[in-house]
N, C-alpha and C positions, 0 to 999 in steps of 0.2 A: 520589576517583573522577574519571575523565576527564570533561571538560565534554560534555554531550549534544550531539549533532548534531540540527538541527531541519529539518523538511520540511513540505510541504503536500501534501494529497491532494485534488485538485480533480475535480469531476464534469464541468464544462463549461469551455470556453475563456474564457467571459465572467468567470469567477471571478478571472482574472488582473487585472481592472480594479481590484481592491482591493490589489494588490501595490505595494510600494515598493522602490526600488533599495537602500535601506538595510536591508531585511529580511535577517536572517542565515539564509538558506535554503540548505541543502546538498542538498536533494532535492525534486524535484517529481514526484509520482506521479499519473498520468493515468487515472482510473477510467472515463472515457468510452470507452476502448478495449475495455472489457469488453462493451459493447453494440455500438458501431460503430467498429471500428478504421479510422483514416483511410487513404486511399490515399496513394501515395508523395509526390505533390506537396503534398497537404494536411498530411501528417506533417512534411515539411521546413519548411513555413510555420509550423506550430505550434511546432516546435523552435526556429526563429529567433525567434519572439515570446517564448517563455519565456526564452531565453538573452539577449535584449535587456534583460530585467528582472533575471534571476538568472544572470549569466554564469558563475558558479562551480558552479552546481547541476547535479547529474546528473538525467536524465529517466528515468522508469521507467513503462512501460505495463502495464496489466492484460492478462492473457491473454484472448483472445476467448472468449465464452461457448460458442461451437460446439466448443471444445476441452474446456471444463470442466463445462458444465451440460447436463443432459438435457432432452428435450422437456417432461417433466412439471414442470420447475422454473419455467416461465412467463416465462422471460427472452427467448426468441426473439422473442416478439411485440413487444417493446420496440424492436427494432432495425430498421434499414432495409437493412442489408447482409445478404446470405445467400449460400449456396453450394448447388449442386444436390446432391440426394441425399435418401435417406429420413431422416426426423427421428430415428429410433432409432439411426442409425449415427453420430450426432454426440454429443459430450459425454462426461463421466465418464472422460476420459483413455483412451478405448478405443483399441485398436490397429487402426484402420480407415483406409482411404484418405481418407474424409471428414474425420476428425479430423486426419490428417497434413496435408491441404491447408489446413484451418483454422489449424493451427499455422504453416504457412508465411506466412499473412497476418499473424499476430502477429509472426513473426520479421522480416518485411520492415519492419513498422512500427518494431520495436525497432532495426533497423539504421539507419533514417532518423533515429531519435532518438540514435544512437550509445549505446544503452543496453546495459549489461552485466548488467542484472537485469530480471526481469519479475515481476509479482505474479500469483500463481495463487489465485483464490478458488474454493474447492470448496463446492458447495451442501450443504444438509442431506441430500439424497438420495445424496450420495457418502459412504457409511458406513464406519466404521473396522473392517471385517472383512478377511479375507484378500485379497479381490479389490481393495478400496480400497488396501491396503498395497502390493500387487504393482504396481498401475497407477501409483501415486505414485512408487514406486521406479524403475520403468522411465522415467517421464516425466522425473524429476530427472536420471537418468543420461544420457538422450538430450540434454537441454539442456546439461548439463555438457560433453558432447562437442562442443557447438557454441559453447562459451565463454560460456554464459548461466547466471547463478545464479538460482534460483527462490526467491522470497519467498512463503511460503504463508499464506493467510488462510482458515482452516477455519471453516465454519459447521456447526451441527448437533451431533452426539453426540461429537465429538472432545474429549477432556479435555485441559487444559493440560499435564499431566504426559506424556500420550501423545504430544502433538504435539512436545514437547521431545525425547523419546527418538528419534522419527523424524527430527527436524531435525538432531540430532547425527549420526545414522547416515547421512543422505542429504546433509548439507552445506547444509541450507536455513536461511534466516531465517524467522521467523514473525511475524505481526501479531496483537497482542492489544489489548483495550481498556485505556486508561490508567486509567480509573475504572470502578468497579462502578456498579450502578444507584442506589446511595445517595450517590454522590460520594466514596467512599473510594478513594484512589489504589492503583495496582498494588503488590503486594508479592511478594517472592520473587526468584528469579534473573532477571537480565536477559540471560543468555546466549541468543543467537539469538532475541531478542525485539525487535520494533519496537513501541513503544507508540503507539496511535492515540487521539487526543483528538477525539471527535466533538462534544463540548460539555463540560458538567461537571455531572453529576447532572441535576437537573430543569431546568436552564437551558442555553442555548447559550453563555453568557458565562463565560470562565475568570476569575472574580473573584480578587482578590489573594490571599485566604486559600487558594483552591484551587490557584493557581499555586505558592504557597509550600509547600503540603502535597505536591504532586507533586515539586517540587525536593527536598524533604526525603526523600521516599521513594526517589528515585533515589540520593541520597547513601548511604542505608543498605541499598540492594539488594545482592544477592549477585552476584559474578562476572560483571560486564559484559564484552562483547567488548573486545578491546584498544583499538580505536579509539573506544570510547565508545558509549553507548546512542543509539538513534534515536528521536526523538519526532515523530510525524506529526500535523498539525492538519488536521481535516476539517470539513465543514459550512459554513454561511453565514458564520460568524465565524472562519474558519480563520486568516486573516492577523491579525485583531485578537487572537485568542487566542495565536497564536505570539508576537506582540510583548509581550503581557502576561507570558508565560512567559520570554521573552528578557530582559525588564526584571528579573524576579526573579533571573535568573542574571547580571545585569549585562552582558548581551551587546549591549544597545542603550543609547543615550543617552536618559535620560528626557525630554529636551527634544524628542526626535523622536517622542514618544508621543502626539501630538495626535490626538484622535478616538477613543482607546481607551474613553473613558468615555461615548461617545455611545450 
């Protein structure tokens, strides 16, 4: 199987303080843009900081919650940026002027990042019925027309098999947990899947045996995309866990692994 590509999913810019230039990072996903997408100057500054550390990495923002989440999801209260309009006119991929304007904010942010992809997180209130299917289909088609690929992170009642069928149909990638709640690694097809490592079972640390089990699972998984699977590391130990996994794959020099056991 092709060697996995590794990335980090960071909530705040300060998480970059844990990065090293030797980290084999192919992708930096910025979850902070779900709550407060930066304005143009701040987006350029953030992109410059990321590329100073990871010059070969692609940057991917999350879609603003005013596009994806409804008022009942409780996300709007977390942010400081807003747009005028009635709360019920935002979110859930509605075809409204308010949602279209919110998407333009995300698009401008993606353009400052030179991003070709965006992560769309849909909340549990975005259900897998006919309306949800139709809105996701329309959103993916509109983004494809703009040259943007959607990476879908579904919460709630969407089943993995269901998301895979839609991902194939709509040309999406999807984000799924790399481990279940007991620490067992992902199994099944890796087609159109990005694996997200939030921690590892009951701990935040990707211990050697868990890194080994994930690497073994990737080797035995079905039909990965041609350019290899993507593994994203999130949480407070994102960079440490990435290095632990990279060491298992022999992508880093063990001598450069100082601090992993801290």
